[in-house]
Each structure stands twice: as C-alpha cells, then as structure tokens.
C-alpha positions as CSV (number, residue, x, y, z in Angstrom):
1,M,-0.5,-19.4,-5.0
2,D,1.1,-17.2,-7.7
3,C,0.8,-13.9,-5.8
4,V,3.9,-11.8,-5.6
5,F,2.8,-10.1,-2.4
6,C,2.1,-13.5,-0.8
7,K,5.6,-14.6,-1.8
8,I,7.0,-11.4,-0.2
9,V,5.0,-12.2,3.0
10,E,6.4,-15.8,2.9
11,K,10.0,-14.4,2.4
12,Q,10.3,-16.1,-1.0
13,I,10.9,-12.7,-2.5
14,S,12.9,-10.1,-0.7
15,S,11.6,-6.6,0.0
16,D,12.8,-3.4,1.6
17,N,10.6,-3.7,4.7
18,I,9.5,-0.6,6.6
19,Y,7.1,-2.2,9.1
20,E,5.9,-5.7,10.0
21,D,3.6,-7.2,12.6
22,D,1.5,-10.4,12.8
23,E,-1.2,-9.0,10.4
24,I,0.4,-6.5,8.0
25,L,3.6,-5.8,6.1
26,S,4.9,-2.5,4.7
27,F,7.7,-2.2,2.3
28,K,9.2,0.3,-0.3
29,D,7.6,0.1,-3.7
30,S,10.0,-1.2,-6.3
31,N,8.8,1.3,-8.9
32,P,8.3,4.5,-6.8
33,Q,5.9,7.2,-8.1
34,A,6.9,9.7,-5.5
35,P,10.0,10.3,-3.3
36,I,8.2,8.4,-0.6
37,H,6.3,5.4,-1.9
38,A,5.5,2.6,0.5
39,L,3.1,-0.3,0.1
40,V,1.0,-1.6,3.1
41,I,-0.5,-5.1,2.7
42,P,-2.4,-7.5,4.8
43,K,-0.5,-10.8,5.3
44,K,-3.7,-12.6,4.6
45,H,-4.5,-12.8,0.9
46,I,-7.4,-10.6,0.1
47,V,-7.9,-9.7,-3.6
48,S,-9.1,-6.1,-3.3
49,V,-11.4,-3.8,-1.5
50,D,-14.3,-5.3,-3.5
51,K,-13.5,-8.7,-2.0
52,L,-13.4,-7.6,1.6
53,R,-15.7,-9.6,4.0
54,E,-17.4,-8.3,7.2
55,N,-15.0,-10.3,9.4
56,E,-12.0,-8.5,7.8
57,E,-12.9,-5.0,9.0
58,K,-10.5,-5.2,11.9
59,I,-7.5,-5.7,9.7
60,I,-8.4,-2.6,7.6
61,G,-8.7,-0.5,10.7
62,H,-5.3,-1.8,11.9
63,M,-3.8,-1.0,8.5
64,F,-5.0,2.6,8.6
65,L,-3.7,3.1,12.1
66,K,-0.3,1.8,11.1
67,I,-0.3,3.8,7.9
68,K,-0.2,7.0,10.0
69,D,2.8,5.6,12.0
70,I,4.6,4.6,8.8
71,A,4.0,8.0,7.3
72,K,5.5,9.6,10.4
73,K,8.5,7.2,10.3
74,L,9.1,8.1,6.6
75,N,8.9,11.9,7.4
76,C,5.9,12.7,5.4
77,R,5.9,16.2,7.0
78,N,3.9,18.0,4.4
79,G,1.2,15.3,4.0
80,Y,0.7,12.1,2.1
81,R,-1.8,10.3,0.0
82,I,-3.2,6.8,0.4
83,V,-4.3,5.0,-2.8
84,S,-5.9,1.6,-3.4
85,N,-6.6,0.7,-7.0
86,C,-9.6,-1.7,-7.2
87,G,-9.8,-3.8,-10.3
88,K,-7.9,-3.9,-13.6
89,G,-9.7,-0.8,-15.0
90,A,-8.5,1.3,-12.0
91,G,-4.9,0.2,-12.5
92,Q,-4.7,-2.7,-10.0
93,A,-1.7,-4.8,-11.2
94,V,-1.3,-7.1,-8.2
95,F,-4.5,-8.7,-7.1
96,H,-3.7,-8.7,-3.4
97,L,-5.2,-5.8,-1.4
98,H,-2.6,-3.1,-0.9
99,F,-2.5,0.6,-0.1
100,H,0.1,2.9,-1.6
101,L,1.4,5.6,0.8
102,L,2.8,8.4,-1.3
103,G,4.5,11.6,-0.2
104,G,7.7,13.7,-0.3
105,R,6.4,16.1,-2.9
106,A,3.3,18.1,-3.8
107,L,0.5,15.8,-5.1
108,A,-2.0,17.4,-7.5
109,W,-5.7,16.9,-7.3
110,P,-7.5,15.3,-9.0
111,P,-4.9,12.5,-9.7
112,G,-3.9,12.3,-13.3
113,L,-3.0,16.0,-13.6
114,K,0.4,16.9,-15.1
115,N,3.2,16.2,-12.6
116,D,1.0,13.9,-10.5
117,L,1.2,10.2,-9.8
118,F,-0.3,8.6,-12.9
C-alpha cells in the first residue's frame, strides 16, 4: 500500500510520536498550522469518515477519548480544535482517516477567516 500514514504505522517512515497504543498513533504534524498541531490516526487503514463501517465505531470512540488525553499532555490549556477533512474538495491530502488536533493560539470561527488555520 502506498499510504504515508500506513508507512508511519509500520515504522517505515519516522515520526515525532506523542502517543501510541494497539489501535491508534498520534504524532506531530510535519507542517504545523498552529503552535500545537498533532495528528491522531487509526493504525487500521480507513480512507475517511465517509468510508467508516459500523464495526469501526469502537475505534472512533477510542480515538476521541485519547484526543482529550493528548490535548492535556500537549498543554492545550485554552482549548483546541479537532478537524477531519473528508474528501479532496475538503482538503484531505492523505487518504487515511486522521484527526488534526490544533491549539496553542486563538482559533477563529468559522475556519478560513484571516489568521485562522486555512
């Protein structure tokens, strides 16, 4: 498989890991869009939210429970944002389900405003 995140999971590509267990991996984004920018991925290859199956709901719940722990570990004291781009038109560049955890500065709403993420 030619998936960069699968290669990171398989240790074929190095990453600056933050958290890892049997089901998920979190690491620092190589192109951070905020002072705190981590990625959280399932180790199992799932293309996107649109491709989730009923039997994969447990892993998504697990990811969100760990995201709050990762945010605490990274000192997201003033809040954080969780983003998952779904599809090319939404900006998904790596077609392996992943959540961006962003923090460390004020994040404008809606996304796309001046001084925000994108």
